[in-house]
PyMOL Python script that loads the backbone (N, CA, C, O; Angstrom):
from pymol import cmd

cmd.read_pdbstr("""\
ATOM      1  N   MET A   1       0.933  -1.242   0.052  1.00  0.00           N
ATOM      2  CA  MET A   1      -0.020   0.060  -0.005  1.00  0.00           C
ATOM      3  C   MET A   1       0.884   1.237   0.118  1.00  0.00           C
ATOM      4  O   MET A   1       1.674   1.406   1.046  1.00  0.00           O
ATOM      5  N   LYS A   2       0.686   2.117  -0.996  1.00  0.00           N
ATOM      6  CA  LYS A   2       1.442   3.382  -1.104  1.00  0.00           C
ATOM      7  C   LYS A   2       0.950   4.403  -0.100  1.00  0.00           C
ATOM      8  O   LYS A   2      -0.239   4.515   0.197  1.00  0.00           O
ATOM      9  N   SER A   3       1.917   5.140   0.405  1.00  0.00           N
ATOM     10  CA  SER A   3       1.464   6.196   1.295  1.00  0.00           C
ATOM     11  C   SER A   3       0.771   7.411   0.456  1.00  0.00           C
ATOM     12  O   SER A   3       1.053   7.629  -0.723  1.00  0.00           O
ATOM     13  N   LYS A   4      -0.094   8.114   1.144  1.00  0.00           N
ATOM     14  CA  LYS A   4      -0.723   9.233   0.436  1.00  0.00           C
ATOM     15  C   LYS A   4       0.268  10.330   0.140  1.00  0.00           C
ATOM     16  O   LYS A   4       0.115  11.009  -0.876  1.00  0.00           O
ATOM     17  N   VAL A   5       1.277  10.545   0.966  1.00  0.00           N
ATOM     18  CA  VAL A   5       2.247  11.643   0.675  1.00  0.00           C
ATOM     19  C   VAL A   5       2.936  11.350  -0.526  1.00  0.00           C
ATOM     20  O   VAL A   5       3.148  12.293  -1.287  1.00  0.00           O
ATOM     21  N   HIS A   6       3.367  10.093  -0.870  1.00  0.00           N
ATOM     22  CA  HIS A   6       4.160   9.653  -1.997  1.00  0.00           C
ATOM     23  C   HIS A   6       3.242   9.980  -3.296  1.00  0.00           C
ATOM     24  O   HIS A   6       3.692  10.609  -4.254  1.00  0.00           O
ATOM     25  N   ASP A   7       1.939   9.503  -3.234  1.00  0.00           N
ATOM     26  CA  ASP A   7       1.110   9.779  -4.386  1.00  0.00           C
ATOM     27  C   ASP A   7       1.019  11.192  -4.794  1.00  0.00           C
ATOM     28  O   ASP A   7       0.986  11.468  -5.994  1.00  0.00           O
ATOM     29  N   GLU A   8       0.975  12.138  -3.859  1.00  0.00           N
ATOM     30  CA  GLU A   8       0.816  13.582  -4.146  1.00  0.00           C
ATOM     31  C   GLU A   8       2.158  14.327  -4.507  1.00  0.00           C
ATOM     32  O   GLU A   8       2.164  15.488  -4.918  1.00  0.00           O
ATOM     33  N   ARG A   9       3.225  13.615  -4.332  1.00  0.00           N
ATOM     34  CA  ARG A   9       4.602  14.220  -4.566  1.00  0.00           C
ATOM     35  C   ARG A   9       4.767  14.721  -5.959  1.00  0.00           C
ATOM     36  O   ARG A   9       5.239  15.835  -6.183  1.00  0.00           O
ATOM     37  N   GLY A  10       4.364  13.868  -6.937  1.00  0.00           N
ATOM     38  CA  GLY A  10       4.377  14.243  -8.262  1.00  0.00           C
ATOM     39  C   GLY A  10       5.816  13.974  -8.830  1.00  0.00           C
ATOM     40  O   GLY A  10       6.662  13.336  -8.204  1.00  0.00           O
ATOM     41  N   ASP A  11       6.010  14.499 -10.029  1.00  0.00           N
ATOM     42  CA  ASP A  11       7.349  14.196 -10.791  1.00  0.00           C
ATOM     43  C   ASP A  11       8.203  15.418 -10.561  1.00  0.00           C
ATOM     44  O   ASP A  11       8.172  16.276 -11.442  1.00  0.00           O
ATOM     45  N   VAL A  12       8.960  15.619  -9.503  1.00  0.00           N
ATOM     46  CA  VAL A  12       9.794  16.733  -9.185  1.00  0.00           C
ATOM     47  C   VAL A  12      10.796  16.981 -10.331  1.00  0.00           C
ATOM     48  O   VAL A  12      10.771  18.072 -10.899  1.00  0.00           O
ATOM     49  N   PRO A  13      11.627  16.084 -10.681  1.00  0.00           N
ATOM     50  CA  PRO A  13      12.565  16.283 -11.729  1.00  0.00           C
ATOM     51  C   PRO A  13      11.939  16.829 -13.051  1.00  0.00           C
ATOM     52  O   PRO A  13      12.552  17.657 -13.725  1.00  0.00           O
ATOM     53  N   GLY A  14      10.740  16.369 -13.406  1.00  0.00           N
ATOM     54  CA  GLY A  14      10.151  16.783 -14.560  1.00  0.00           C
ATOM     55  C   GLY A  14       9.689  18.229 -14.431  1.00  0.00           C
ATOM     56  O   GLY A  14       9.789  18.998 -15.388  1.00  0.00           O
ATOM     57  N   TRP A  15       9.182  18.609 -13.252  1.00  0.00           N
ATOM     58  CA  TRP A  15       8.845  20.034 -13.101  1.00  0.00           C
ATOM     59  C   TRP A  15      10.038  20.903 -13.159  1.00  0.00           C
ATOM     60  O   TRP A  15      10.005  21.984 -13.748  1.00  0.00           O
ATOM     61  N   VAL A  16      11.161  20.425 -12.520  1.00  0.00           N
ATOM     62  CA  VAL A  16      12.452  21.298 -12.590  1.00  0.00           C
ATOM     63  C   VAL A  16      12.888  21.422 -13.937  1.00  0.00           C
ATOM     64  O   VAL A  16      13.300  22.522 -14.304  1.00  0.00           O
ATOM     65  N   LEU A  17      12.862  20.425 -14.770  1.00  0.00           N
ATOM     66  CA  LEU A  17      13.223  20.527 -16.136  1.00  0.00           C
ATOM     67  C   LEU A  17      12.331  21.471 -16.898  1.00  0.00           C
ATOM     68  O   LEU A  17      12.832  22.289 -17.669  1.00  0.00           O
ATOM     69  N   ILE A  18      10.998  21.391 -16.711  1.00  0.00           N
ATOM     70  CA  ILE A  18      10.082  22.291 -17.344  1.00  0.00           C
ATOM     71  C   ILE A  18      10.304  23.657 -16.917  1.00  0.00           C
ATOM     72  O   ILE A  18      10.198  24.577 -17.728  1.00  0.00           O
ATOM     73  N   THR A  19      10.593  23.850 -15.747  1.00  0.00           N
ATOM     74  CA  THR A  19      10.851  25.289 -15.182  1.00  0.00           C
ATOM     75  C   THR A  19      12.213  25.840 -15.820  1.00  0.00           C
ATOM     76  O   THR A  19      12.277  26.998 -16.232  1.00  0.00           O
ATOM     77  N   LEU A  20      13.212  25.028 -15.878  1.00  0.00           N
ATOM     78  CA  LEU A  20      14.465  25.471 -16.463  1.00  0.00           C
ATOM     79  C   LEU A  20      14.316  25.733 -18.016  1.00  0.00           C
ATOM     80  O   LEU A  20      14.890  26.694 -18.528  1.00  0.00           O
ATOM     81  N   MET A  21      13.608  24.943 -18.689  1.00  0.00           N
ATOM     82  CA  MET A  21      13.451  25.052 -20.093  1.00  0.00           C
ATOM     83  C   MET A  21      12.625  26.316 -20.344  1.00  0.00           C
ATOM     84  O   MET A  21      12.955  27.066 -21.262  1.00  0.00           O
ATOM     85  N   THR A  22      11.546  26.593 -19.557  1.00  0.00           N
ATOM     86  CA  THR A  22      10.700  27.797 -19.845  1.00  0.00           C
ATOM     87  C   THR A  22      11.626  28.947 -19.402  1.00  0.00           C
ATOM     88  O   THR A  22      11.497  29.981 -20.058  1.00  0.00           O
ATOM     89  N   ALA A  23      12.509  28.957 -18.437  1.00  0.00           N
ATOM     90  CA  ALA A  23      13.385  30.140 -18.256  1.00  0.00           C
ATOM     91  C   ALA A  23      14.284  30.315 -19.340  1.00  0.00           C
ATOM     92  O   ALA A  23      14.508  31.466 -19.714  1.00  0.00           O
ATOM     93  N   GLY A  24      14.871  29.293 -19.940  1.00  0.00           N
ATOM     94  CA  GLY A  24      15.683  29.433 -21.064  1.00  0.00           C
ATOM     95  C   GLY A  24      15.028  29.979 -22.315  1.00  0.00           C
ATOM     96  O   GLY A  24      15.629  30.739 -23.075  1.00  0.00           O
ATOM     97  N   LEU A  25      13.789  29.577 -22.512  1.00  0.00           N
ATOM     98  CA  LEU A  25      12.998  30.179 -23.621  1.00  0.00           C
ATOM     99  C   LEU A  25      12.743  31.613 -23.409  1.00  0.00           C
ATOM    100  O   LEU A  25      12.767  32.401 -24.355  1.00  0.00           O
ATOM    101  N   VAL A  26      12.501  31.976 -22.211  1.00  0.00           N
ATOM    102  CA  VAL A  26      12.194  33.400 -21.944  1.00  0.00           C
ATOM    103  C   VAL A  26      13.380  34.301 -22.231  1.00  0.00           C
ATOM    104  O   VAL A  26      13.281  35.348 -22.872  1.00  0.00           O
ATOM    105  N   VAL A  27      14.582  33.798 -21.683  1.00  0.00           N
ATOM    106  CA  VAL A  27      15.815  34.533 -21.928  1.00  0.00           C
ATOM    107  C   VAL A  27      16.090  34.721 -23.433  1.00  0.00           C
ATOM    108  O   VAL A  27      16.390  35.809 -23.924  1.00  0.00           O
ATOM    109  N   LEU A  28      15.962  33.542 -24.144  1.00  0.00           N
ATOM    110  CA  LEU A  28      16.282  33.543 -25.619  1.00  0.00           C
ATOM    111  C   LEU A  28      15.326  34.452 -26.316  1.00  0.00           C
ATOM    112  O   LEU A  28      15.794  35.148 -27.217  1.00  0.00           O
ATOM    113  N   MET A  29      13.966  34.559 -26.016  1.00  0.00           N
ATOM    114  CA  MET A  29      13.019  35.406 -26.735  1.00  0.00           C
ATOM    115  C   MET A  29      13.319  36.746 -26.349  1.00  0.00           C
ATOM    116  O   MET A  29      13.261  37.599 -27.234  1.00  0.00           O
ATOM    117  N   TRP A  30      13.652  37.114 -25.100  1.00  0.00           N
ATOM    118  CA  TRP A  30      13.913  38.394 -24.590  1.00  0.00           C
ATOM    119  C   TRP A  30      15.192  39.000 -25.209  1.00  0.00           C
ATOM    120  O   TRP A  30      15.210  40.184 -25.547  1.00  0.00           O
ATOM    121  N   SER A  31      16.274  38.180 -25.358  1.00  0.00           N
ATOM    122  CA  SER A  31      17.493  38.634 -26.073  1.00  0.00           C
ATOM    123  C   SER A  31      17.166  38.933 -27.533  1.00  0.00           C
ATOM    124  O   SER A  31      17.758  39.876 -28.058  1.00  0.00           O
ATOM    125  N   ILE A  32      16.306  38.244 -28.226  1.00  0.00           N
ATOM    126  CA  ILE A  32      15.976  38.552 -29.651  1.00  0.00           C
ATOM    127  C   ILE A  32      15.035  39.752 -29.703  1.00  0.00           C
ATOM    128  O   ILE A  32      15.191  40.599 -30.584  1.00  0.00           O
ATOM    129  N   ALA A  33      14.129  39.852 -28.856  1.00  0.00           N
ATOM    130  CA  ALA A  33      13.108  40.848 -28.986  1.00  0.00           C
ATOM    131  C   ALA A  33      13.479  42.265 -28.397  1.00  0.00           C
ATOM    132  O   ALA A  33      12.889  43.276 -28.780  1.00  0.00           O
ATOM    133  N   ALA A  34      14.460  42.296 -27.469  1.00  0.00           N
ATOM    134  CA  ALA A  34      14.831  43.427 -26.670  1.00  0.00           C
ATOM    135  C   ALA A  34      15.166  44.611 -27.595  1.00  0.00           C
ATOM    136  O   ALA A  34      14.645  45.689 -27.310  1.00  0.00           O
ATOM    137  N   PRO A  35      16.013  44.536 -28.721  1.00  0.00           N
ATOM    138  CA  PRO A  35      16.332  45.640 -29.428  1.00  0.00           C
ATOM    139  C   PRO A  35      15.102  46.173 -30.217  1.00  0.00           C
ATOM    140  O   PRO A  35      14.964  47.389 -30.349  1.00  0.00           O
ATOM    141  N   ALA A  36      14.269  45.362 -30.707  1.00  0.00           N
ATOM    142  CA  ALA A  36      13.122  45.745 -31.430  1.00  0.00           C
ATOM    143  C   ALA A  36      12.134  46.479 -30.366  1.00  0.00           C
ATOM    144  O   ALA A  36      11.642  47.563 -30.678  1.00  0.00           O
ATOM    145  N   LEU A  37      11.883  45.955 -29.260  1.00  0.00           N
ATOM    146  CA  LEU A  37      11.013  46.600 -28.294  1.00  0.00           C
ATOM    147  C   LEU A  37      11.658  47.875 -27.818  1.00  0.00           C
ATOM    148  O   LEU A  37      10.930  48.826 -27.536  1.00  0.00           O
ATOM    149  N   ARG A  38      12.928  47.968 -27.709  1.00  0.00           N
ATOM    150  CA  ARG A  38      13.609  49.292 -27.312  1.00  0.00           C
ATOM    151  C   ARG A  38      13.212  50.348 -28.298  1.00  0.00           C
ATOM    152  O   ARG A  38      12.788  51.441 -27.923  1.00  0.00           O
ATOM    153  N   THR A  39      13.362  49.993 -29.663  1.00  0.00           N
ATOM    154  CA  THR A  39      13.219  50.898 -30.747  1.00  0.00           C
ATOM    155  C   THR A  39      11.716  51.277 -30.729  1.00  0.00           C
ATOM    156  O   THR A  39      11.440  52.461 -30.923  1.00  0.00           O
ATOM    157  N   VAL A  40      10.779  50.438 -30.529  1.00  0.00           N
ATOM    158  CA  VAL A  40       9.394  50.907 -30.588  1.00  0.00           C
ATOM    159  C   VAL A  40       9.084  51.802 -29.331  1.00  0.00           C
ATOM    160  O   VAL A  40       8.326  52.768 -29.424  1.00  0.00           O
ATOM    161  N   PHE A  41       9.694  51.449 -28.158  1.00  0.00           N
ATOM    162  CA  PHE A  41       9.400  52.264 -26.990  1.00  0.00           C
ATOM    163  C   PHE A  41      10.022  53.706 -27.204  1.00  0.00           C
ATOM    164  O   PHE A  41       9.419  54.728 -26.879  1.00  0.00           O
ATOM    165  N   GLU A  42      11.276  53.698 -27.776  1.00  0.00           N
ATOM    166  CA  GLU A  42      11.964  55.050 -28.038  1.00  0.00           C
ATOM    167  C   GLU A  42      11.056  55.885 -29.038  1.00  0.00           C
ATOM    168  O   GLU A  42      10.852  57.084 -28.850  1.00  0.00           O
ATOM    169  N   GLN A  43      10.572  55.249 -30.011  1.00  0.00           N
ATOM    170  CA  GLN A  43       9.739  56.021 -30.999  1.00  0.00           C
ATOM    171  C   GLN A  43       8.528  56.482 -30.511  1.00  0.00           C
ATOM    172  O   GLN A  43       8.048  57.526 -30.952  1.00  0.00           O
ATOM    173  N   ALA A  44       7.903  55.744 -29.540  1.00  0.00           N
ATOM    174  CA  ALA A  44       6.696  56.154 -28.903  1.00  0.00           C
ATOM    175  C   ALA A  44       6.952  57.254 -27.912  1.00  0.00           C
ATOM    176  O   ALA A  44       6.071  58.093 -27.727  1.00  0.00           O
ATOM    177  N   LEU A  45       8.080  57.314 -27.268  1.00  0.00           N
ATOM    178  CA  LEU A  45       8.325  58.342 -26.401  1.00  0.00           C
ATOM    179  C   LEU A  45       8.697  59.787 -27.148  1.00  0.00           C
ATOM    180  O   LEU A  45       8.432  60.903 -26.700  1.00  0.00           O
ATOM    181  N   ASN A  46       9.319  59.509 -28.290  1.00  0.00           N
ATOM    182  CA  ASN A  46       9.694  60.660 -29.177  1.00  0.00           C
ATOM    183  C   ASN A  46       8.340  61.283 -29.711  1.00  0.00           C
ATOM    184  O   ASN A  46       8.201  62.502 -29.810  1.00  0.00           O
ATOM    185  N   LYS A  47       7.410  60.431 -30.030  1.00  0.00           N
ATOM    186  CA  LYS A  47       6.189  61.059 -30.631  1.00  0.00           C
ATOM    187  C   LYS A  47       5.366  61.751 -29.474  1.00  0.00           C
ATOM    188  O   LYS A  47       4.736  62.787 -29.684  1.00  0.00           O
ATOM    189  N   VAL A  48       5.398  61.175 -28.334  1.00  0.00           N
ATOM    190  CA  VAL A  48       4.629  61.894 -27.183  1.00  0.00           C
ATOM    191  C   VAL A  48       5.349  63.130 -26.757  1.00  0.00           C
ATOM    192  O   VAL A  48       4.717  64.135 -26.431  1.00  0.00           O
ATOM    193  N   SER A  49       6.653  63.084 -26.750  1.00  0.00           N
ATOM    194  CA  SER A  49       7.482  64.333 -26.323  1.00  0.00           C
ATOM    195  C   SER A  49       7.252  65.480 -27.338  1.00  0.00           C
ATOM    196  O   SER A  49       7.229  66.643 -26.934  1.00  0.00           O
ATOM    197  N   THR A  50       7.090  65.198 -28.566  1.00  0.00           N
ATOM    198  CA  THR A  50       6.964  66.191 -29.520  1.00  0.00           C
ATOM    199  C   THR A  50       5.501  66.679 -29.681  1.00  0.00           C
ATOM    200  O   THR A  50       5.190  67.618 -30.413  1.00  0.00           O
ATOM    201  N   PHE A  51       4.670  65.993 -28.969  1.00  0.00           N
ATOM    202  CA  PHE A  51       3.196  66.343 -29.037  1.00  0.00           C
ATOM    203  C   PHE A  51       2.924  67.530 -28.164  1.00  0.00           C
ATOM    204  O   PHE A  51       1.782  67.982 -28.074  1.00  0.00           O
TER     205      PHE A  51
END
""", "prot")
cmd.dss("prot")
cmd.show_as("cartoon", "prot")
cmd.util.cbc("prot")
cmd.orient("prot")
């Protein structure tokens, strides 16, 4: 008979892997998108400041 605590523990290594892969994807997407986002933000500020 399995203990209830063991049944609710889940797949910890799997969740750790999913978390690390998600963090890696966020860093990768941010490094690609950051220059474009910076340009859009600067253009928006320039339009507002000249208004």
